[in-house]
C-alpha positions in Angstrom: 0.0 0.2 0.3 1.7 3.3 -0.9 2.3 6.0 1.4 -0.4 8.3 0.4 -2.9 5.9 1.5 -1.4 5.3 4.7 -0.3 9.0 5.5 -4.6 10.0 5.2 -5.4 6.7 7.3 -2.7 8.1 10.2 -2.7 11.8 9.8 -5.0 12.2 13.1 -2.0 10.1 15.2 0.9 11.8 13.7 1.9 14.5 16.2 4.9 17.6 16.0 5.7 20.8 17.7 8.1 23.5 16.9 10.4 24.8 19.7 12.0 28.4 19.3 15.2 28.0 21.4 15.7 31.0 24.0 12.4 32.2 23.3 10.9 34.5 20.8 13.1 35.3 17.8 14.4 38.8 17.4 15.5 40.7 14.5 18.9 40.5 13.2 21.1 43.0 11.7 23.1 40.5 10.1 23.8 41.2 6.2 22.2 39.2 3.8 26.0 37.6 3.2 25.6 35.9 6.6 22.9 33.7 5.5 22.3 31.2 2.3 19.7 32.1 -0.7 18.9 28.5 -0.3 19.3 25.0 1.0 20.2 22.0 -0.9 18.6 19.0 0.5 20.1 15.7 -0.3 18.7 12.7 0.8 17.7 8.8 -0.2 15.0 6.5 -0.6 11.0 6.7 -1.6 8.1 6.2 0.2 7.2 5.9 4.1 9.6 2.9 4.9 7.3 0.7 6.5 7.5 -3.2 5.7 8.8 -4.7 2.2 11.6 -2.3 0.4 10.3 -3.5 -3.1 14.1 -2.3 -4.6 15.5 -4.0 -2.0 13.3 -7.2 -2.5 14.4 -7.0 -6.0 18.4 -6.8 -5.2 18.0 -9.8 -3.3 16.1 -11.5 -5.5 19.2 -11.1 -7.8 21.4 -12.3 -5.4 19.4 -15.7 -4.7 17.1 -15.1 -2.1 13.5 -17.1 -2.6 10.2 -15.1 -2.3 9.4 -16.6 1.3 13.4 -15.8 2.6 12.4 -12.3 1.3 9.1 -12.0 3.1 11.1 -13.2 6.7 13.8 -10.6 6.2 11.4 -7.5 6.1 8.3 -8.8 8.2 9.5 -10.0 11.7 7.6 -13.6 12.7 6.4 -13.9 9.0 5.6 -17.0 7.7 3.8 -18.0 4.3 2.4 -21.1 4.2 -0.2 -22.8 1.7 -3.8 -22.1 3.8 -7.3 -21.6 3.0 -8.3 -18.6 1.3 -11.9 -17.0 0.2 -12.8 -17.7 -3.4 -13.9 -14.7 -4.5 -13.5 -10.6 -3.7 -15.3 -7.6 -5.0 -13.1 -4.6 -5.7 -14.7 -1.4 -6.3 -13.8 0.5 -9.7 -15.8 3.0 -9.8 -18.1 5.4 -7.5 -17.8 7.2 -4.4 -15.0 6.8 -1.9 -16.2 4.2 1.1 -13.0 5.5 3.3 -14.8 8.9 4.3 -11.7 10.6 2.8 -12.5 14.5 2.4 -9.9 14.7 -0.1 -11.7 15.0 -3.8 -9.0 12.9 -5.1 -10.6 9.6 -4.0 -13.8 8.6 -5.5 -14.4 8.2 -8.8 -16.8 10.0 -11.6 -20.3 11.1 -11.0 -24.2 10.2 -12.0 -23.4 8.9 -15.3 -20.8 6.6 -16.9 -20.1 4.3 -19.9 -19.3 0.6 -19.9 -17.4 -0.5 -23.2 -17.5 -4.4 -24.0 -15.1 -5.3 -27.0 -13.8 -8.8 -28.2 -16.9 -11.2 -27.4 -20.6 -11.5 -26.4 -22.1 -9.9 -23.4 -25.3 -9.8 -21.5 -27.3 -7.4 -19.1 -28.7 -9.2 -16.1 -31.1 -8.1 -13.3 -30.5 -10.6 -10.1 -33.4 -12.5 -9.2 -34.9 -12.1 -13.0 -32.2 -13.2 -14.8 -31.0 -11.8 -18.5 -32.5 -8.6 -19.8 -30.1 -8.4 -22.8 -27.4 -9.8 -24.9 -25.5 -9.3 -27.9 -22.6 -9.8 -29.9 -19.7 -7.4 -30.9 -18.3 -3.9 -29.5 -21.0 -2.1 -27.6 -21.0 0.8 -25.0 -23.7 0.6 -22.7 -24.9 4.1 -20.7 -24.7 3.9 -17.1 -26.5 6.3 -14.8 -28.9 6.6 -11.8 -32.1 7.5 -12.4 -34.2 10.2 -10.3 -36.0 7.8 -8.3 -32.4 5.7 -7.6 -32.8 3.0 -9.7 -29.5 1.6 -11.8 -30.2 2.2 -15.4 -28.3 0.5 -18.4 -28.9 1.8 -21.9 -27.8 -0.3 -25.1 -29.1 -0.1 -28.5 -31.9 2.6 -27.5 -33.4 0.3 -24.9 -33.2 1.1 -20.9 -32.8 -1.9 -18.4 -33.1 -0.9 -14.5 -33.3 -2.1 -11.7 -31.8 -1.7 -7.4 -28.9 -3.9 -8.9 -27.8 -4.6 -12.4 -24.9 -6.9 -13.7 -22.7 -6.9 -17.1 -21.3 -9.8 -18.0 -19.2 -10.9 -20.9 -17.9 -14.3 -22.8 -14.5 -16.0 -21.8 -15.2 -15.8 -17.9 -16.1 -17.9 -15.0 -19.6 -16.6 -15.1 -20.5 -16.7 -18.5 -19.4 -18.8 -21.6 -15.9 -19.7 -20.1 -15.0 -21.2 -23.2 -16.6 -18.4 -25.5 -14.5 -15.4 -27.2 -12.7 -13.8 -24.5 -14.4 -10.2 -24.3 -12.8 -7.0 -22.3 -14.9 -4.4 -20.6 -13.7 -0.8 -19.6 -15.4 1.7 -17.6 -15.1 5.7 -18.4 -13.5 7.1 -15.5 -11.8 4.1 -14.1 -8.1 3.7 -14.9 -8.2 -0.2 -15.4 -9.5 -2.9 -17.9 -11.3 -6.2 -17.0 -11.0 -9.7 -19.0 -12.2 -11.7 -16.0 -15.2 -11.7 -13.6 -18.4 -9.4 -13.9 -19.5 -5.9 -13.1 -21.8 -5.2 -10.4 -23.6 -2.0 -10.2 -25.7 -0.3 -7.4 -26.9 3.4 -6.6 -24.7 4.8 -3.8 -25.0 8.9 -3.3 -26.8 8.8 -6.9 -23.8 7.7 -8.2 -23.1 4.2 -10.2 -21.2 2.2 -7.4 -19.3 -0.6 -9.8 -17.7 -3.4 -8.4 -15.3 -6.3 -10.4 -16.4 -9.4 -8.7 -13.3 -11.7 -9.2 -11.4 -14.9 -8.2 -9.1 -13.5 -5.3 -6.0 -16.0 -6.0 -5.8 -15.5 -9.2 -7.9 -12.9 -11.5 -7.4 -10.5 -8.4 -4.0 -10.6 -8.1 -3.1 -10.8 -11.5 -4.4 -7.2 -11.9 -2.3 -5.8 -9.0 0.2 -3.0 -10.4 2.5 -2.4 -7.4 5.9 -4.1 -9.0 7.6 -3.6 -12.1 6.5 -7.1 -13.8 10.1 -6.3 -15.9 11.9 -7.3 -13.2 11.2 -11.0 -13.8 13.5 -10.6 -16.8 16.4 -9.6 -14.7 16.8 -11.8 -11.8 13.4 -10.4 -9.9 11.2 -13.2 -10.1 11.5 -14.2 -6.5 10.7 -10.4 -5.8 7.3 -10.8 -7.5 6.6 -13.9 -5.9 6.9 -12.0 -2.3 4.6 -8.9 -3.4 2.0 -11.7 -4.8 2.0 -13.1 -1.5 1.9 -10.1 0.5 -1.0 -9.0 -1.8 -2.8 -11.6 -1.4 -2.6 -11.7 2.2 -3.8 -7.9 2.5 -7.0 -8.9 0.6 -7.6 -11.8 2.9 -6.9 -9.5 5.9 -9.6 -6.8 4.3 -12.2 -9.8 3.2 -14.7 -8.6 6.2 -15.8 -5.9 3.4 -17.3 -2.4 3.2 -20.9 -2.4 3.4 -21.3 1.1 2.2 -19.9 0.1 -1.4 -20.7 -3.6 -1.0 -17.0 -4.1 -1.9 -14.2 -5.5 0.0 -11.2 -3.2 -1.5 -11.1 -0.3 -3.7 -8.9 -0.3 -7.0 -6.0 2.4 -5.7 -3.5 3.0 -3.3 -6.1 3.4 -0.3 -6.1 -0.6 -0.7 -3.9 -1.9 -3.4 -3.2 -0.6 -7.2 -5.6 -2.7 -9.3 -5.7 -2.3 -13.1 -7.2 -5.6 -14.2 -5.9 -6.5 -17.5 -3.8 -3.7 -18.0 -1.4 -5.1 -15.7 -2.0 -9.0 -16.7 -1.3 -7.8 -20.5 1.2 -5.4 -20.1 4.0 -5.8 -23.0 4.3 -6.5 -26.1 2.3 -9.7 -26.6 1.9 -9.7 -22.8 5.7 -10.5 -22.3 5.6 -8.4 -19.1 2.4 -9.4 -17.8 2.9 -13.0 -18.2 6.1 -12.6 -15.5 3.8 -11.3 -13.3 0.7 -13.8 -13.8 3.8 -16.6 -13.2 4.7 -15.2 -10.1 0.8 -15.4 -8.6 0.8 -19.0 -9.6 3.7 -20.3 -8.7 2.4 -20.2 -5.2 -1.4 -21.0 -5.8 -2.9 -24.3 -5.7 -6.4 -23.4 -6.3 -9.4 -21.2 -5.8 -9.2 -21.5 -2.1 -5.7 -22.5 -1.7 -2.6 -20.5 -2.0 0.3 -19.3 -0.2 -0.1 -16.0 1.7 2.0 -13.8 4.4 0.9 -14.4 8.1 2.0 -13.7 11.2 0.7 -15.7 14.4 -1.3 -17.8 12.0 -3.2 -15.0 10.3 -2.9 -12.7 7.1 -1.8 -9.2 8.0 -2.1 -5.8 6.3 1.6 -5.6 5.1 2.9 -2.5 3.9 5.4 -2.0 1.1 7.2 0.8 0.0 9.7 1.7 -2.9 13.0 2.3 -1.7 14.5 3.1 1.8 18.0 5.2 2.8 19.5 2.0 4.0 16.9 1.1 6.6 13.4 0.3 7.2 11.1 1.7 9.5 9.4 0.8 12.8 5.6 1.3 12.0 5.4 3.3 15.3 8.0 6.1 14.2 5.9 6.7 10.8 2.9 6.7 12.2 1.3 5.7 15.5 0.6 1.9 15.9 3.4 -0.3 16.7 3.2 -3.7 14.6 5.0 -6.7 15.9 5.9 -8.0 12.2 7.0 -4.6 10.8 10.3 -3.7 12.6 13.3 -1.6 11.5 15.6 -4.0 9.6 18.8 -3.6 7.4 18.2 -3.0 3.6 21.3 -1.8 1.9 20.0 -3.9 -1.0 17.5 -1.0 -2.0 20.4 1.1 -2.4 22.0 -1.2 -4.4 19.4 -2.4 -6.7 19.7 -1.3 -10.4 17.3 1.2 -12.1 16.5 2.6 -8.5 16.8 6.4 -9.3 15.8 7.6 -5.7 19.2 6.0 -4.3 20.1 10.1 -3.9 18.0 13.0 -4.7 18.1 16.7 -3.8 15.4 19.1 -3.1 15.7 23.0 -2.8 14.5 25.2 -0.2 14.5 28.8 -0.5 15.8 31.3 2.2 11.9 32.4 2.6 10.7 29.0 2.7 13.3 28.4 5.5 12.0 31.4 7.6 8.6 30.0 7.5 9.5 26.4 8.1 11.3 27.5 11.4 9.5 30.9 12.1 13.1 32.8 12.4 13.8 35.9 10.9 16.7 34.5 9.0 18.4 31.2 8.6 22.2 30.2 8.5 22.2 26.7 8.5 19.9 23.5 8.6 20.8 20.5 10.1 19.3 17.3 11.3 20.1 16.6 14.9 17.7 13.7 15.9 17.0 10.4 13.4 14.7 7.6 14.3 16.2 3.9 14.0 15.5 3.8 10.3 17.8 6.8 9.8 14.6 8.9 9.0 14.5 12.6 10.1 13.2 13.0 13.4 14.2 16.4 14.6 15.5 19.2 12.1 17.2 22.2 13.1 17.4 25.7 11.9 19.8 28.6 13.0 19.8 32.2 12.8 23.2 34.4 12.0 23.2 35.2 15.7 23.1 31.4 16.7 19.2 31.2 17.8 17.6 27.9 16.9 14.5 26.7 16.1 13.4 22.7 15.7 10.7 21.0 14.3 10.0 17.4 15.3 8.0 14.7 14.4 7.2 11.3 13.2 8.7 10.1 9.9 5.9 10.6 7.5 5.0 14.1 9.2 8.6 15.4 8.9 8.4 14.2 4.7 5.2 16.1 4.6 6.3 19.1 6.6 9.8 19.7 5.1 8.8 18.3 1.5 5.9 21.0 1.5 8.7 23.6 2.1 10.6 22.7 -1.1 10.5 24.1 -4.4 8.6 21.1 -5.8 6.2 21.0 -2.8 7.3 17.0 -1.7 10.2 15.2 -0.8 10.5 11.5 -1.8 11.3 10.2 1.6 11.8 11.4 5.2 15.8 9.9 4.8 18.0 12.9 4.9 21.8 13.0 4.6 22.6 16.4 4.3 21.7 20.1 3.9 24.0 22.5 2.4 23.2 26.4 2.0 24.3 28.1 -1.2 
């Protein structure tokens, strides 16, 4: 799960403080030459730092570590046995945000959308009644919520409506299994769907659309959290580790969300799910095939597969792109101390090929530094305390006259505060190695 989702979930629990050493700052007579125009922040890593480092897993795989060994390294007390799993899962791919986030970036679309089926046959069904319409060939259906709250699906000039409507297509486990393999897309969603079916209900006068698929295979085939191409360069065991964490996450979330009649959403609030786009990526699907093979390697059937477990139970396992050399304790980044997400060495993250965030820089102007520390002028900035991961815990600014001010907080909050002060408005991670004025 990427850092944006977790930061929103934990924001209320994060704390920080601003301390002005020696009392309120006073105006100084120092000349402009006594303080720099800007500061260059150098750091490494990308993401929150909790759980599995994906680039670290990639390098461990390149060096011969298997998928389970990778999981045991990053998740304290982890096991990955074959276990009984739920058969199916419902993923919200269009509709209002079920998590209650206030940000407009969550939730999809409005009262009307369009569903397009290509490559095979299709049908529209009303539960309890049966098939209302069917046909062959490419088709685009208008899906909207009527004034009285009914789901309305319009195709070929006719409207079919009900409290719940389903769209199915050939070549799936729901209909004409051996028929032509059709693909569905939804205007406003970010995936494409070769398997399963779409279920539509009214929520807040918006079509709430779920993609209903098999958990162990069809859902995992569509998880777009790690580059499939790594399978061609020694990373196949990293892909397998990612598949087992994704399965564990889905199992742990299977109690569901009644508001959206779903178990998961399709973005970073849960796991990034693009369906057929992931499974078929690359020329002739060659990259997608690497990911599918990683999923299949630890799958015995629709109800049996390997999943990351701690204490005999699946867990919500966090992961991120790369670290600054050591991962973080969960409570140092957010609030809750999770027994399986302890700080561990991660030098492999920095050695992995293709890691463009092994080192990065950001710029903070003099005015932004003044605002950040609430000082008149800032002569220097330095990290004075770090968390066990090496992530910044306290950042100190010093005036030309020696007066200081500090900001302190959880690692993800510090990342946000300092990143907001940079010219880019964000910072890749909280691992800061140096700050130099110029």
